[in-house]
N, C-alpha and C positions, 0 to 999 in steps of 0.2 A: 941908690934907693929903690931901680929899678931891680937891681939884682937881688937886695932883700926880698922883697916882693916875688920874686921868680922864686925862689927858693922856700918862702911860705905857702906859695901857692902851688910846686909842685910837689914838695912834702905832702899836704893834704889831698893831693891828685892823686898820689901815691898810697896812701894808706888805703883812698876807697876804691883803687883799684884794687888794691888786695881785699877787703873787707867785702865787695860786694862785685866789683864786676869779672874778678878773674872766679870764681863759684859759677857764674853763669854763663863763662866761656867753656868752662871744663864741661861742664851738664850739653852744652851745642858740639864742643868737641867728642864726645865721647860716642857720641850716634857714628862719626864718619870714622874715628879710629879704637874700638870699644875696649881695647884693652890698653891703650896709653897710660894711663894712670894704675895700672897694676902689672908694669915690668912687659909688656908686648906689644911690638909697634904690628898691627894687623889693620889695612886699610879694606872696609866692608864698602865702603858707599854710600848709598840712601838706602843697602840693601835690609838693614837691621829697622831701620825706620819702616815700611814697606812690611816687615812682619807684623805691622798693626793690625793690617786686614785681612790677616789669617789665623789672629790668636781672640780666641769671640772673649777672655777675660778683658784683653788687653781695647780690645772696640767697644766691648760695654761700657767699659769703665769712662772710655771719650764719649763715647752715648751720651750716660745718663750725667756727666759729667757740664755739655753742652747743653743740654735738657734743662737742667737743674738751674743754671747760669741763665740762661734764656729766660724760662720762667719766672724765676728771683727779680732777675733787671727788668721786665716788662712788671709784676705786680707792685712791686718796691717803687720805682718810679709812679705809677700809676698814683700809691696809695701817698706816697711824698709830693706828689706835685698837688694833688686836691691839699691834703692838710699846711702846705707851703702857703697855696694862693687861700687859703681862710687867714691864717697867719698875719700873711702882709698886709690885709683888709680890716683885719678886725681885731678887737683888743676884749678879753674876758678872763675871766679868772684862772681857766684851767689850759689856758696860751702859754703861761710860763712852766705850769707842768711839762707840756710838750717841748720846749726848749730841754728840759731837765733831761728829758725821757731820751730826746737824740741824744744828748751827750752821755750817757750811762751807757745806754747803746749800743755807743761810737766803738767805745774802754772796753767793756763787758769782753770776755773772751769768751766766743760761740761757744765752747765747748761746751763749759756751764750753763747758759743758755739755753742747748738742748737737752742736758740732764733734766731742767726743770721740766721741760717740754715733756721730756720720755715718761719722767715719773707721774704726772699730772695724765699722761693720757693712756699708757699702757693699759693690760687687760685687767692688772690688780692697783691701775691707780687712781688717785685721789677725782677725776671727773668720773669713772666706775663706780667705786666703790661709797663716795659721798651723794655723788650727784643723780647716780643712775644714767650718765649719758654714753651709753655702751656704742655710741658711733661712732664719737671721737675718736675712736683705737683705730676701728676702719679708716678714718680718714686721714689723723693725723699718719700715720704708717704706712703711707701709700704716697708714690710719686707728688700727686697734687699736695700731698699734705704738707709733704717737705718743700715745695715752692712755697707755702705760703709759710711754716715756719722759718724758713730762710729769709722771705720776703718780709715778715715783718721784724727781722731784727736788722737786715741791711739797708731798708725805709732811709733812714737817716741823712747816706751819703747824699740820697736826690735830694731828699726835705732842704738839707742846708745848700746843698746849689743852685736849687730853684728862688728857695729863699733869697737869696743872695741877690737874684734876677730879678725878682718880684716884688721887690719893694721900695723900686724906683717908681716915680707916679706920671705914668703916661697916658693920663687920660684925657690930656688935651687932642692926644689923636682921636681917640675914642668921641668925641663929644666933635668934633667936626666930621664923623663920620654920621652920627647920629641926627646931624645937624642935616644932612644929606639923604635920611630914610634909613639907615641902619638898623635892623634890631640888636638888641643887647650880644645875643649869639652870635650875629655877624660881625659885631663887632670884635670879640672876643677871639671868631675863627680868621678874620683877618690882619687883625693888627693885634691882638694880644698876647694870639697863640705865635705868629712869626717872630717877635719881639723876645720872645722867651726860648723859644725850641734849641737853641746850644744848650741852656741851662740844661733843660730834658733830655737834650742829647747825650750831656757830659755827666749827669745823675744816672742814666741810662747802662755808662760805660764802667763807671765808678762801682757799681753795685755788683754788674755783670765779673768785674777783673776780679773783686771781693769776693765774691761766690762763689767763683771758677779757683780760686786759691785757696780758697780755706780746709782747714784739715781737722778742726775742732768739733764739727757738726757729724761730718762724716763718721768720725770716730767713736762719737756717743753713739752714735745709733745702728754701727756693727754690732754693738753687745744685742741687740732687740731682733733684728732682721738683716738682710744681704741687700745691700746697694752699693756697688762698689764707684768707685769716684776715682778719679785721675789722681789725687793728692793720697789716699788712703791705699789704692795698689802700691804707691810708690813708696807707702809707708811698708806695707805687707812686703816687696820684694826684700825689703832692705832684712828685715826680720825674719823670715824666714828662712828653711834649711833646705837645699845651699840656697846660698843668697843670690838673690838675682840684678847683679849692678845692671845689664845689659837690659832687660825689663825696665828697669826705675829709670835708667839712661831715655830712655824710647819714650817712654811714658813723659816724664819731665822736659822732653826735649817736645812732644804737641802741644806741653801747659805752658812753653815760653812761647810757641807758634801764636798760639790765643791769643797771650797776654799781649804780645807785637800788635796782632790783628786790633784789639781793642782799645790800644794807646792810639795806635796809627788812626783810627774813628774818634778820638777823643782830640787829638791834637788836629786832624780835620776841621773839627766843628770850629774850633777856637782857634783857628784861620781865617775860618768863614763867619765870624761870629760878626756882629756890624755894634758898634759903640757910639754909630756917632746922634743918637738920640741923649746920648750924656753927654749935654753941651755944659755950656756955663749958667744956662737955667734950669738944669737940672732938681728937681727937691725928690727928697726921702715920700712915701704915702704917708700921709700920717693918718693913724690907725683910729675908726669910730668904735662905736659901742653898737653890738648888732641888737635888734630890734627884739629876737627871740633870745637873751641871754643865756638862759637858762638852757635852751634847748643845744647850743653850742656845747657849755660845760658837761649836760648829760652824755654827749655824743662822743667826745673828746674823753672825757674821763672813762667813759665804756671803753674807747680804742686802747686806752694807755693803759686799763687792767687789762686785757688781753695779752698786748705786746709784751709789757715788762710786769706786771702783776701776777700771771700766771706762772712765770720760770721759777721769781725771785720770790715769789711766795709761797710756791709749791714744793721750790728747796729749803726755806726757811722752817716750813711746817714739816715736814719730812723729818727734820733733823731731831724732832722733841717730841716724835713718834716712836713708841715700843714696837711696833707692829702698821706696817704701813697701810694695811686694807682691814684696820677694825675700830678706824674712826676717830673724831677727835673727839674723846672723853679724856675728863681727869684721871683713871685708873690707867688708861694707856700716853700720858706725857710721862716724859723719863728727860733728864741731863747724861745721861750713860754715855752716849755719844760723844760727848763735850768731854766727858771725862776719858774716855777711853782714848781720845787726839794726844791728849798728856802723860798717860800713862805707860803709853810705847805698846808698839805691836808686835813684841816677842811671841804672846799665845796665837795669835792668828797671822800662819805662814804668806795668807795673802794680801795680806796689809802693810805695807811701807811706813816705816819709821815717819811720822810725823813730824814729831820737831827738827829734827834732822835735813828734812827734804823743805821746811818753815828758813829756816836758819842759812842754806843751801842757797835759796830761793833769793832769798833778801840779799845776801852775800853780793851772788854774781848780779842783781840787778842792781842793785846800789851802786858798785864799780862800773858797770856799764856805762849807767846814766852819767857818774862824774866825765865817766871820758869823753862818754857823745856829747854833753856838754861844749868841754873844751877842743874839740874836734871840731863840732858845730859852730864855734863862737870864730874858730881862724877861717871855716869856710865860708861862712856871713861876714865875716870882715873884708875877703879876699876879693869875695862878689861884689860887694858895697862899694868900696871904698880903692879897688887897686884897679889898675889896668893889665893884668894880668893875662898871660896869651892861654892860663888852664880854667878862662873863667866859664868855656863854654863846655870843655869835660866834666866840670866842678857840676854843671847845671845838669848836665844830661847824667851823672852817674847819680846824684841826689833824686831826682827822679826817678831814675830806673828801680833804685832801693824803695820805690812807695810801690811797684807794681809786682814784685819779683816775692813770691808765696814763703814761706818760712821750711815748708818741705822741700824746693828748689833749692835754697839756701844752702839746705843741711844736708840735700845729696851732694850740691857742689865742694861742699867743703871737706866733705868725705874724700870725695878724687883729689881734692888739692894738697890735704893736709896729711891722707892716714897715705905718703910717700914712704919707700924705708931711708931712701938717701938724705931724708933729711931729720933720721935719728941722729946722726955722729954730729951734727952741728945744733942739735938741740930744739931743733924745731918742728919734731913730730909730734903736733898739737891733738889728733882726734885721739880722742880718750881723757883728755884734761882737760880742768872745769875752764882753764885758760881759752880755750877755743868756743865756750858758751859763752863768756864775756866776751868775744870775739863778736860771736853771732847775735848778742843783744846789744853792740853798739851798729852793726850794720843794719837792724830793725831799727834804732832809737834814732840813727840821723836824719832822716827826711824830718823827724820832727820836730829835732834839736836846731837843723836847718830854718825850717819855714819859722819856727817861734821867733828866730834873733834876728832875721831877714825883716819884718816885720818891727821890729824896736829899732834896727839898725836905720829903714826905712824914714823915721823921724830924724836924723841926725845927717847934720849938715857938715861936708866933705871939708868947709874951710879952717877950721881950729885944725885938724887932723892936717892940711899944706900948709899951717902957719907955722905947726911943732916939728914938721919934717924939713923948714927950711930953717929953722933953728936948730937943727942937728939933731934932732930927738929920731931914733931909730923905730922901727916897726914895731918891735917889740915894748918900748915904751909909749908906744904911742899909744898902742891897745890896752897897755896895764893901766897907766895914769888919767885917758881920758875918754876911753871908749867904755872900757870895763866899770867906772863908777857908773855913768849915766845908764848901761842897760842893766846891771846888776836884777834888779826887781824880776827883767825878762827871762835872764839866765837860772834863778831860781826857780822857774817857770818851765822852761826847758827840761829843768835835769828833773825835776819831781813828773812831768807829764811821761821822758823817757824812759822814769824808774815807774812808774804805772803800767805803760806798755809792753813794757820789756817782761815783768816779772812772769806773765800767768802762758806764755807761749809754750804748748803743747806740742806741736809739731818741733822744733827744735831741742826742744829737752829730748823727748822721746827718741830723738837721732843720735844727737850728740852726747849723750849722758856719760861719763866716767863708768865701767863698769863697778856694781855697788855703792850707786851713787845716789841718792834720792833728792829730787826736789819735787815741790811742791806742788804743781800740776799733773807728774805722774802719781804722787797717791794720791788724787783724787779720781783721777781717771782709770787707777788701778782697784782701788775701792769700788768704782762704780762698776767695772768691769765683773766684779766679781759677786755682785750682787748686795755688797755692804753699803745700800741705799743711806741709811744712819749717820756712819762713820763717816761717806763720802759728804752729804750733805752738809755735815755740822762743820769738816775742814773746809771747803765753800763758804760757810758762814764766815770760819773766825778767818780765815784767810784776806775774804774782801774786806770786811770791819778791822786785820791790823794794815792791808795797806792804805784804805782810806785812814786810816786815825795817823799813821807816823806822816803819808801829804799834804793833809791838816797843823798835825804837831809841827814839821820844818816848816811848812809856809808862813804858818806863824811865829815861829823863832826869827828866822829870816826877816820877817819886817820888823820885827822886835830890833836885831840886830844892827840894821840898816838905819831905823830910827836915834839908834842910842850913836851909831856914827854922824850921823848929820848933827845932832846934838854939841857933840863934843866937837866938831868942828869948825861949828859957828864959836 
């Protein structure tokens, strides 16, 4: 039995090594041996890494990324902490909308959110033309404005982390302190804040890591003004002439170092956390109705309108306008941009074909989602029900994949899979759709594993051990016992992987085959050439199609499962 468990554990560990860890390792090796992946063995020590301090663009990219990440993490954690504290204590109508908005922002691609803000705040945008708010342009397109926009799109990470910690009722400690004369602020400062401090630090590091590794927002804003970041400079190094793999490798190296530092803070925070107040008497906080409910609804509703309504609403409005600056009038409304999506782009060389991009992206995302679900199922099984010696490595690889940005994964894939010696054995995958599928699997694995681990946690290993004693192999146990019990979570994991991998702009930009259209590239290309109506119409149709497909497959899956249960009974 242990031999078969070792084979299954070793197999999925090898896949994660190839898909996730090897590209990351290649980025680090490239700094010391910059020509290794291109047939030139040249040892440079850390001299290439030190070039960062002599190259203004490299140094400015690092400085901008760190400034943006620090500011967004601090502001995002502050916003998320306030909202989580309110949500954990009070129940009101806008609270559910707050939860929904947090998940929408968590899933939505940042480049689409950024494009909505650009259309709203630019000199000929809606804020200027419709509302006369000229100050919005100078504010949003400044470092402080970038921090503001990024914090509003990343705060859900801190909100969800803090909300999970603050929903437990620890008021007995506060009541004891108040009996000894402590004021409400003293109670919050000396009791509630120290107990929830690990969640604040965890939220801060999550926002920091997601911000510094983000590619979509810098890519969208680069069309308006120059604000080089590490991720965008890596992308530019790959697509400039001549190609600067050395520059991309060094910047990716520093990006990985920052992420490692942030992960070390996160792990240190978790290890220093105290859970002894969560004993058998721990109860969740019963949410009450606030005294001024209308005020809570008004303030939360206004906040949701800013963080989600502005970017989404602006994109939807612009997609229906003939001219963006002509105002919201009946004679300025049109469906031309939507018709143009499905009529082909041959009349405009600046546009990529939308239908081809839609079909390619849906096909790649669907393939990656199914394969990531299968791999994630085996990983979750090995982690939950076996004593495989690969469990620690599997945990490490699946956590690393959460933090590695798509742009670092992309440059690593170029280093690894663009080797001439791979051509004779048919594994020269760079420039083929297969590499996009592998990249999609690497990005979806953490979600697939986490969702399925949650479902496996409710299963008892007793029946698996009984089946093993009766001679059932590990494949039979997975197929006939575990699979029927967790099929609903498998469906959710597949749909979550599908939704998260379809809009990855970084991987699509760096790994796409020549003359191959993908949906994120269609939207980004149209936006880059100021075809805002076409870009926003593509955004609306793409998001609507993905949501519709997810709902359709989720409903179909539930109906099929119910029919199977009826037939069995």
